[in-house]
N, C-alpha and C positions, 0 to 999 in steps of 0.2 A: 142650290143655297142661295138665300138672299144677299144681294148686294149691299155694300153699305148704304145708307142711306145720307141724302144731303142735310147739314144743317143750314140754321138761320145766320150761327154766328162761327168764328172760329172756335176750334179745339184740338190745341194742342198739347202732345205730351212732355215737351219742354218749355223751361220757363221763358225764354226767350220771346221776345213780342216778335210776330213776323217781320220779314222786312220792309222797311218804309213806315214802320210804324214804332209807337213808345208804348210803354204800360203809364199812363195817365193816373190811376187810381187802382189802388189792390180793394176789392170789394171784401174778400173773406172767401170762407171755403163754400163749396156749393158741393151736392150731390144727388146722385139717383139711384134708388133703389126698387129691386123687386124681390120676391119670392115666388118662387116657382117650386112647383112638385112634379114626379113623374106618376103617370098613370097605372093602374095595375097593369094595364094592356101592354103599355110602353115598356114596363119596366121587366115583363115577360119575355118580349120580343127583343129584348137588348141581352138577355140574359141567354136567350136562344143563339143568339149572333156570336156573342162570345165563346161558343162552343166551335164555331168556326172561324173565326180571328175575324180581322178587318176593322176598316170604319162602323163605327156603331150609329147609321144616319139620322134615325129618330132622334138621338140623346146631342148630335152633334147639330142639329136645327134648333132643339129647344135651347142650346147653349147661345147660338147665334142669335136666337130670338128674344133671348133673356138679354142677352148684352145691349140687342138695339134699343127694348126697352129701358133700361137704366140711362143709358145714352142719353135719349130722349127725355127724358125726366132730368138728367145733370144739366142738359140744355136748357131746360125750361127754369128749374130754379136758379141756375145764373141770371137768366133772363126778367126774372120776376124780383130778384135782386138788385138790377138794374145795370148788370154787363153787360160786354158786349163781345166777351169773348171769355175763354175758359185755358187756362196756361195749367201745365205739370198733371194732366189727363192720366188717371190710372185704376185699373179694376182690379176688385179685389170680389173676394165669394169662399163661403162656409155653408156647411151642412149645419140647418137651426133644428134637425130633426129627421128621423130616415125618410130618406126619398124628397127630402124640402130644403133647396138650397136658397141662400140671399145671394145676389150680384149688387155688389154696388159700382158703380162708376162717380169718382171722386177729382177734384181738383182744385185750385183757384180761378174765382171769378173775378177778373179786372174790367177794367173801363180802358180800349186801348183807344190811341189818337195818333194823327199823323205825326211821323219823326219829325222834328224843325231841319230843314235843308242845312248842310255845313258849307 
């Protein structure tokens, strides 16, 4: 399985700024989307694996790759808007048609600045 990729800007699941930083400006919503389909061969192999149970490795890899693509596109969308971080990041997915899924990474693009010292 592919490890999590390093990103150019912080991408956090909370809306709190990281320690030592404050939100200087909220840029707005940002997202990254990918639509993926399973091949006939992959779907057939996954169906065979269902008979024996256990993890379906090909589909796990497809899901992991899809989320990585969506995250990279989210990051680029935020950077293109002038943000240097994404807060409150989430994933969503849904089936668009048979064997085709949309994976969305979304959050709030912000500009972080060093927090003033108290």
